C-alpha positions as CSV (number, residue, x, y, z in Angstrom):
1,X,-35.6,-0.9,-7.7
2,X,-36.3,2.7,-8.3
3,X,-36.7,3.4,-12.0
4,X,-37.5,6.6,-13.9
5,X,-40.7,7.2,-15.8
6,X,-40.9,5.9,-19.4
7,X,-40.9,8.6,-22.0
8,X,-43.9,7.3,-23.8
9,X,-42.6,4.5,-26.1
10,X,-44.8,1.5,-26.6
11,X,-43.0,-1.6,-25.0
12,X,-42.8,-4.8,-27.0
13,X,-44.2,-7.3,-24.5
14,X,-43.1,-10.2,-26.6
15,X,-39.4,-9.2,-26.1
16,X,-39.4,-9.9,-22.4
17,X,-40.4,-12.9,-20.3
18,X,-43.4,-12.5,-17.8
19,X,-42.3,-10.4,-14.9
20,X,-41.1,-12.5,-12.1
21,X,-41.4,-11.2,-8.5
22,X,-39.1,-13.2,-6.2
23,X,-41.0,-15.3,-3.7
24,X,-38.9,-13.9,-0.8
25,X,-40.7,-10.5,-1.3
26,X,-43.9,-10.5,0.8
27,X,-47.2,-9.8,-1.0
28,X,-47.6,-6.5,0.9
29,X,-44.3,-5.2,-0.6
30,X,-44.8,-6.4,-4.2
31,X,-45.1,-3.8,-6.9
32,X,-48.3,-2.3,-8.2
33,X,-49.3,-1.9,-11.9
34,X,-47.4,1.3,-12.5
35,X,-44.2,-0.1,-10.9
36,X,-44.6,-3.4,-12.8
37,X,-44.7,-1.4,-16.1
38,X,-41.5,0.3,-15.2
39,X,-39.9,-3.0,-14.1
40,X,-40.9,-4.5,-17.4
41,X,-39.2,-1.7,-19.3
42,X,-36.1,-2.2,-17.2
43,X,-36.1,-6.0,-17.8
44,X,-36.7,-5.6,-21.6
45,X,-33.8,-3.2,-22.0
46,X,-31.5,-5.5,-20.0
47,X,-32.5,-8.6,-21.9
48,X,-32.2,-7.2,-25.4
49,X,-28.8,-5.6,-24.4
50,X,-27.6,-9.0,-23.3
51,X,-28.7,-10.6,-26.6
52,X,-26.8,-7.9,-28.6
53,X,-23.7,-8.2,-26.4
54,X,-23.6,-11.9,-26.9
55,X,-24.1,-11.7,-30.7
56,X,-21.8,-8.8,-31.5
57,X,-19.7,-8.1,-28.5
58,X,-20.0,-5.6,-25.6
59,X,-17.7,-2.9,-27.1
60,X,-19.3,-3.2,-30.6
61,X,-22.8,-2.7,-29.3
62,X,-24.1,0.9,-29.0
63,X,-26.7,2.4,-26.7
64,X,-28.6,3.4,-29.9
65,X,-28.7,-0.2,-31.0
66,X,-30.0,-1.3,-27.6
67,X,-32.7,1.4,-27.6
68,X,-33.9,0.4,-31.1
69,X,-34.1,-3.3,-30.2
70,X,-36.0,-2.5,-27.0
71,X,-38.2,0.0,-28.8
72,X,-37.3,2.9,-26.4
73,X,-35.2,6.0,-26.8
74,X,-31.5,6.1,-26.0
75,X,-32.4,8.6,-23.3
76,X,-34.6,5.9,-21.7
77,X,-31.8,3.4,-21.8
78,X,-29.4,5.8,-20.1
79,X,-31.9,6.8,-17.5
80,X,-32.4,3.2,-16.4
81,X,-28.7,2.2,-16.8
82,X,-26.4,5.2,-16.4
83,X,-23.3,3.1,-17.2
84,X,-23.3,0.7,-20.1
85,X,-21.7,-1.9,-17.8
86,X,-24.8,-1.8,-15.6
87,X,-26.7,-3.5,-18.3
88,X,-24.9,-6.7,-17.5
89,X,-25.6,-6.4,-13.7
90,X,-29.3,-5.3,-13.7
91,X,-30.2,-6.9,-10.4
92,X,-27.1,-6.2,-8.3
93,X,-28.6,-3.4,-6.3
94,X,-31.7,-5.5,-5.6
95,X,-29.8,-8.6,-4.6
96,X,-27.4,-6.8,-2.3
97,X,-30.4,-5.0,-0.7
98,X,-31.9,-8.4,0.1
99,X,-28.6,-9.6,1.5
100,X,-28.3,-6.5,3.7
101,X,-31.8,-7.3,5.1
102,X,-30.9,-11.0,5.7
103,X,-27.7,-10.0,7.5
104,X,-29.3,-7.3,9.6
105,X,-32.5,-9.2,10.6
106,X,-30.9,-12.7,11.2
107,X,-31.9,-14.3,14.5
108,X,-29.6,-14.4,17.5
109,X,-27.2,-17.3,17.2
110,X,-27.1,-17.3,13.4
111,X,-23.7,-16.5,11.9
112,X,-23.4,-14.1,9.0
113,X,-22.2,-17.1,6.9
114,X,-25.4,-18.9,7.5
115,X,-27.5,-15.9,6.4
116,X,-25.3,-15.7,3.3
117,X,-26.0,-19.4,2.5
118,X,-29.8,-18.7,2.8
119,X,-29.5,-15.7,0.5
120,X,-27.5,-17.7,-2.1
121,X,-30.2,-20.4,-2.0
122,X,-32.9,-17.8,-2.6
123,X,-31.0,-16.5,-5.6
124,X,-30.9,-20.0,-7.1
125,X,-34.6,-20.5,-6.4
126,X,-35.4,-17.2,-8.1
127,X,-33.4,-18.1,-11.2
128,X,-34.3,-21.8,-11.4
129,X,-35.8,-21.8,-14.8
130,X,-34.0,-23.2,-17.9
131,X,-34.3,-19.8,-19.5
132,X,-32.6,-18.0,-16.6
133,X,-29.9,-20.7,-16.6
134,X,-29.2,-20.1,-20.3
135,X,-29.2,-16.3,-19.9
136,X,-26.8,-16.6,-17.0
137,X,-24.4,-18.6,-19.1
138,X,-24.7,-16.0,-21.8
139,X,-24.0,-13.2,-19.3
140,X,-20.9,-15.1,-18.1
141,X,-19.6,-15.4,-21.7
142,X,-19.9,-11.7,-22.3
143,X,-18.2,-10.7,-19.0
144,X,-15.4,-13.3,-19.3
145,X,-14.5,-12.0,-22.7
146,X,-13.8,-8.5,-21.5
147,X,-11.2,-7.6,-18.9
148,X,-12.9,-4.2,-18.1
149,X,-16.1,-6.0,-17.4
150,X,-14.3,-8.5,-15.1
151,X,-12.9,-5.5,-13.2
152,X,-16.3,-3.9,-13.0
153,X,-17.7,-7.2,-11.7
154,X,-15.0,-7.2,-9.0
155,X,-16.0,-3.7,-8.1
156,X,-19.6,-4.8,-7.7
157,X,-18.5,-7.7,-5.5
158,X,-16.7,-5.2,-3.3
159,X,-20.1,-3.9,-2.2
160,X,-21.0,-7.4,-0.9
161,X,-17.7,-7.6,0.8
162,X,-18.3,-4.4,2.7
163,X,-21.8,-5.6,3.7
164,X,-20.3,-8.9,4.9
165,X,-17.5,-7.2,6.9
166,X,-20.2,-5.3,8.9
167,X,-22.1,-8.5,9.6
168,X,-19.0,-10.5,10.6
169,X,-17.9,-7.7,12.9
170,X,-21.3,-8.2,14.7
171,X,-20.4,-11.9,15.1
172,X,-17.0,-11.1,16.4
173,X,-18.1,-8.2,18.7
174,X,-15.7,-5.8,16.9
175,X,-15.8,-3.0,14.3
176,X,-16.1,-3.5,10.5
177,X,-12.6,-2.0,10.0
178,X,-11.1,-4.6,12.4
179,X,-8.5,-6.8,10.6
180,X,-10.3,-10.0,11.5
181,X,-13.7,-8.8,10.1
182,X,-12.0,-7.6,6.9
183,X,-10.1,-10.8,6.5
184,X,-13.2,-13.0,7.0
185,X,-15.2,-10.9,4.6
186,X,-12.5,-11.0,1.9
187,X,-12.2,-14.8,2.5
188,X,-16.0,-15.2,2.0
189,X,-16.0,-13.2,-1.3
190,X,-12.8,-15.0,-2.5
191,X,-14.4,-18.4,-1.7
192,X,-17.5,-17.6,-3.7
193,X,-15.4,-16.3,-6.6
194,X,-13.4,-19.5,-6.6
195,X,-16.6,-21.6,-6.5
196,X,-17.9,-19.6,-9.5
197,X,-14.7,-20.3,-11.5
198,X,-14.8,-24.1,-10.6
199,X,-18.4,-24.3,-11.4
200,X,-18.0,-22.4,-14.7
201,X,-15.4,-25.0,-15.8
202,X,-17.9,-27.8,-14.9
203,X,-21.0,-26.1,-16.3
204,X,-21.2,-28.1,-19.5
205,X,-22.0,-31.2,-17.4
206,X,-25.1,-29.5,-16.0
207,X,-27.6,-28.6,-18.7
208,X,-30.5,-29.3,-16.3
209,X,-31.1,-26.2,-14.0
210,X,-31.9,-28.4,-11.0
211,X,-28.6,-30.3,-11.3
212,X,-26.8,-27.0,-11.8
213,X,-28.3,-25.7,-8.6
214,X,-27.5,-28.7,-6.6
215,X,-23.9,-28.9,-7.8
216,X,-23.4,-25.2,-7.1
217,X,-24.9,-25.3,-3.6
218,X,-22.8,-28.3,-2.7
219,X,-19.7,-26.2,-3.4
220,X,-21.2,-23.3,-1.5
221,X,-21.9,-25.5,1.5
222,X,-18.3,-26.6,1.7
223,X,-17.2,-22.9,1.7
224,X,-19.8,-22.1,4.4
225,X,-18.4,-24.9,6.7
226,X,-14.9,-23.5,6.2
227,X,-15.9,-19.9,6.8
228,X,-18.1,-20.6,9.8
229,X,-15.3,-22.7,11.4
230,X,-13.0,-19.7,11.0
231,X,-15.3,-17.4,12.7
232,X,-15.8,-19.8,15.6
233,X,-12.1,-20.2,16.0
234,X,-11.6,-16.4,16.0
235,X,-14.3,-16.1,18.7
236,X,-12.6,-18.9,20.8
237,X,-9.3,-17.1,20.5
238,X,-10.9,-14.0,21.9
239,X,-12.5,-15.9,24.7
240,X,-16.0,-15.3,23.5
241,X,-18.7,-17.8,24.3
242,X,-20.3,-19.8,21.5
243,X,-23.3,-18.0,19.8
244,X,-26.6,-19.3,21.2
245,X,-29.8,-19.2,19.3
246,X,-32.6,-17.1,20.8
């Protein structure tokens, strides 16, 4: 994440959890002290904004209120989050960046769907704590209560669909704008969205983060089997040989 410089406010460290650097980022690429301070400011703003949105509603919450709760200026909030909606999707750019790396660097013989499954597993591992589980439930409550936020979320998912279309085109030996690649990418995003809806309905059964993870990944695995089978069938129809691992 590239964040702007702070404008000098003292950050309330008690307002944010200890900074978590995903294990999938190698030590050589992990942030230094200066970058960690900027990341902490970013995380603090996002967390206090979520708390306010959940208590008083997204529309009723102002940037000025978020700035006061985070002990920063409104200018700082807007510098880190140019759109108010971005406060509910603070890690989208980072997550899609990691997905792009996984799809680009996957070994020969690995379908895009398999790389997607590994990426999803990493996301669950990164957010495995009970606190993160509760905050995700809070975030879903806020988004699901606002049609404009749901539309914004679909727009964000469109970025993932475009990434996936490029990766599936590689599996099919075609171009990203090919109908087959577009359909497969749309099916992947649609399947994940459907899984999210089903899992949200069942979420009260899983107060334990580990059980939550296992139940969600079981649904994801079903979708991956379905999607991978479709790609294999498309390749067979084209007369392409099965993918072979390097």
